[in-house]
Steps between C-alpha positions, in 0.01 A plus 500: 500500500645739239534795733690304753806557285452849361827699504526844661804556275608862563329520836718521810868524563537283807631169384273226626696274732251216477715310249841647586778255538805639679433829674682667789332622814671828586666572827332794681630766275326777299600351166218306331533128446634414155239365260195571710406857425623628165390765252428249226151367422443162649477208263254289696123557526298550807329185618135480403244466778439140586138505396589485137784241512395240745161405655434731793420345841138399553304807622384500860164621617645817633731584208269489200398840386171499305605812315742295287199338341359835402223474755388257764282229339164562662432141591650207690779445240742753649423385859584145401818615331596699806458192721708282268197312359635541143290235325192640654603854409565391141162334464324800643696760307473316168127559478543872555797512262296341223245769559757774439605599852857633463588442867391138477679459172819618665443268793451202268816593309696532821392151620572340165835672447629371835322166515324575825262211566471430129753385240729780381380627166685808385335502154152506653615756756616724210160496356339630820772751561445637148123538566557680824775715348251619236284620792790698654604281791864607570611161638370325188650762272840439669477117490379492141772744394758259639342215306501705181870572545577139577305352214470149642123489564385781272638645180786740580399862458746755631283796392195387686708392795647853514157658499363265772806537721478878475130497585559281803791716607292818472227330705746447780609136465852505660632205299376653183665828591836332552471286187381785286806693611711203393336504163568865456870462583528203262337685219706816548836423660684789663394790712210596272336157565568535871342841509178349363523206739585683823142599582384136482792373711428780749131418531573127549760583753254717692270197531781300665620288202860408593611462135390857427656632818832350392462643152430850644798468734726449203342782308567745788847347558598594147285804431340362186149504352449865589562446870778673691793313644395440860683235698298559810172426323657208320611353835152544648354309205765233531398463863132469413572224254740326735238488775285300258776240475615613154844349515667725233390809694627340823845445346510855349381658820767318697767626258372855530504481875862378504590774258296770679315579181164682528524510879709404797731211498345209695718190495289298738184550292696427185609172651136426593364569147768290343430216739128509429563480127752221544264298723237548230717322249664785307837359398673838452381600849644175642839587356473854630402372844812279500715808438323699771580224745855469368565874537288560809280763339183559699571189713781333691747323266423132465721304264303182532167665410673684219622167361159341553312767307747499213474118476121542470545762225763289322279195500241709325751583226656831613877501466696775672881471472546723809284270710659189355831630629340574836371139525845368414640703791268343764640237729388145464284541815347824375424344160331198663285735715415717201386196304284381794340841532442533123312176506257649752460837327204579264 
């Protein structure tokens, strides 16, 4: 979707390590790590929540919140959907949707847009989202706004998308709040745009949206958008996002813990967060973890594991001259062990 690649432009000063190539893990010293936390705006955007870029996992009976449909459809349709009987839910909801029920219209659109029990039909889903959006259902307003911005299934209309996204954000939809903040920053780059966006990032962060928690951590880390510079608050927000398996936050939090920024230095926890991000497939974290093993930061030194993790990162395309030199310095036996371990790592 369009918003999956919106730029935050002037937001944030901490350079996102997600795509970094050769970085240096610092030895336990007060000096910050080069290239990780600077006073320049980052050039890469925050990742968009997964619900707008890839199909979300199928909902379970316990996880579906009827409020996202505007109201609980007062018949068996919602119950069938909740139990995973999507074809039945579609057939039951369609009757109510055709009679103008906005909750049923949203449910039908949801089923069609994700191909749950019926063939995926985004164009037909757009029709139902539009009808429910007209009746003020925030979820439909958000989804239809994304479609208007994207322009693949309906005619592109940025003005209408803006209005619907704002309405959904004001109604409390967390993804709409985050995305509307993104729009505001895109439209008005610089601190003025951030000042307009901050309240929406903040509200989304308060609901637990990891993307927004990370955005707010960077806002506090740099004292922009009308917020004071507050490393302690920034670190708390990084931790909140990291606990939700947000890998960029995990890497940043680890760097802050090594540096002692925003709180006490904690090398063991820094190692743990880096390892979690590395095991989750983050290539930059894999290279960092290799350096932590190499230098014995937060863990016992282990040259074989250091080599193994760098081999994994290198296979994914990350080239680090420092680590290339390190590999060259391993003995034949250590190199063989590192390759064997790398083949078993995630």
